[in-house]
C-alpha positions in Angstrom: 58.9 -41.0 56.9 56.8 -41.3 53.7 59.7 -42.9 51.9 60.2 -45.4 54.8 56.5 -46.2 54.6 56.7 -46.8 50.9 59.7 -49.1 51.4 57.8 -51.0 54.0 54.8 -51.4 51.7 57.0 -52.8 49.0 58.5 -55.2 51.6 55.0 -56.3 52.6 54.1 -57.0 49.0 57.3 -59.1 48.5 56.7 -60.8 51.8 53.2 -61.9 50.7 54.7 -63.2 47.5 57.3 -65.1 49.6 54.5 -66.8 51.7 52.6 -67.6 48.5 55.7 -69.1 47.0 56.4 -71.2 50.1 52.9 -72.6 49.9 53.4 -73.5 46.3 56.9 -75.0 46.7 55.8 -78.6 46.5 54.0 -78.1 43.3 56.2 -75.6 41.6 59.6 -76.8 42.9 62.7 -75.0 44.2 64.0 -74.1 40.7 60.8 -72.3 39.6 60.5 -70.4 42.9 64.2 -69.5 42.8 63.5 -68.0 39.4 60.8 -65.8 40.8 63.0 -64.7 43.7 65.9 -64.0 41.4 63.8 -61.4 39.7 63.4 -59.7 43.1 67.2 -59.3 43.3 67.4 -57.4 40.1 67.8 -53.6 40.3 64.8 -51.4 40.1 64.7 -47.9 38.5 66.5 -46.3 41.4 69.4 -48.7 41.0 68.6 -50.7 44.2 67.3 -54.3 44.3 63.8 -54.8 45.6 65.1 -57.3 48.1 68.5 -58.8 48.7 69.7 -62.4 49.4 70.3 -61.7 53.0 66.8 -60.5 53.5 65.4 -63.6 51.8 67.5 -65.9 54.1 66.3 -64.0 57.2 62.6 -64.3 56.0 63.1 -68.1 55.5 64.9 -68.4 58.9 62.0 -66.8 60.7 59.6 -69.0 58.9 61.5 -72.2 59.8 61.9 -70.9 63.4 58.1 -70.6 63.6 57.7 -74.1 62.2 60.1 -75.4 64.9 58.2 -73.5 67.6 54.9 -74.8 66.4 56.2 -78.4 66.5 57.8 -78.0 70.0 55.3 -75.8 71.8 52.4 -74.9 69.6 53.4 -71.2 69.6 54.2 -68.9 66.8 56.7 -66.0 67.2 57.1 -64.2 63.9 54.1 -65.1 61.7 51.1 -65.0 64.0 49.0 -63.8 61.1 49.8 -67.0 59.2 49.0 -69.4 61.9 47.0 -71.8 59.7 49.8 -72.0 57.1 52.4 -72.5 59.9 50.3 -75.3 61.4 49.9 -77.0 58.1 53.6 -76.7 57.1 54.7 -77.9 60.6 52.5 -80.9 60.4 54.4 -82.1 57.3 57.9 -81.8 58.7 60.2 -83.6 61.1 61.3 -81.4 64.0 65.0 -82.6 63.9 65.2 -81.9 60.2 63.7 -78.5 60.6 66.3 -77.7 63.3 69.0 -78.9 60.9 67.5 -76.6 58.2 67.5 -73.6 60.6 71.2 -74.2 61.3 72.0 -74.6 57.6 70.2 -71.3 57.0 72.4 -69.6 59.6 75.5 -70.8 57.7 73.9 -69.7 54.4 73.2 -66.3 55.9 76.9 -65.8 56.6 77.6 -65.9 52.8 74.5 -64.2 51.6 76.3 -61.0 50.6 79.0 -63.0 48.6 78.7 -62.4 44.9 77.8 -66.0 44.3 75.5 -66.9 41.4 72.2 -65.7 42.8 70.1 -68.3 41.1 72.1 -71.2 42.4 72.2 -69.7 45.8 68.4 -69.4 45.9 67.9 -72.9 44.4 70.2 -74.4 47.1 68.5 -72.6 49.9 65.0 -73.6 48.7 66.1 -77.2 48.1 67.3 -77.4 51.7 64.0 -75.9 52.9 61.9 -78.2 50.7 63.8 -81.3 52.0 63.0 -80.2 55.6 59.5 -79.0 54.9 58.4 -82.3 53.5 60.4 -84.6 55.7 57.6 -85.9 57.8 56.0 -87.8 55.0 
C-alpha cells in the first residue's frame, strides 16, 4: 500500500498542475501547455511515464463534464474542491459547444494509446478545449 499511496501523491501533484494549466490556458495558449504536458509523458527513472495520454484525456473529460453540469444544473460531480474555478470557466463557455467538446474528447480517448506524435495529440486536444472554454464570449 505505501507504493500505491506514493503513486496517488504523484497523481495529485500532476492533477494540481493540470488545473493550474487549464486556468492559464487563455494566456499561455494550447501549444505552451501541450509542451508542459508532453514532459509528463516522458519516462521517469523507473521507465514509466508520470502520466499517459489516456489519463490526460480522462482528466479533461471530467473537467468538461463538470462545466456542462454547472451550466445545466449548477452541480459539480468530479471537482467539488474546485467549485469557484468551475463556475468561472463555465460562465465563459457555451453549453452546446462544451457538449460537442465532451463528445470530441470521447473520440480522442479512443485513440489515446495510439503511438501518435504526443505533442500534436496534446495540442489538438487543448485547442479543442480552448475553443469550447472560451466560446461564450
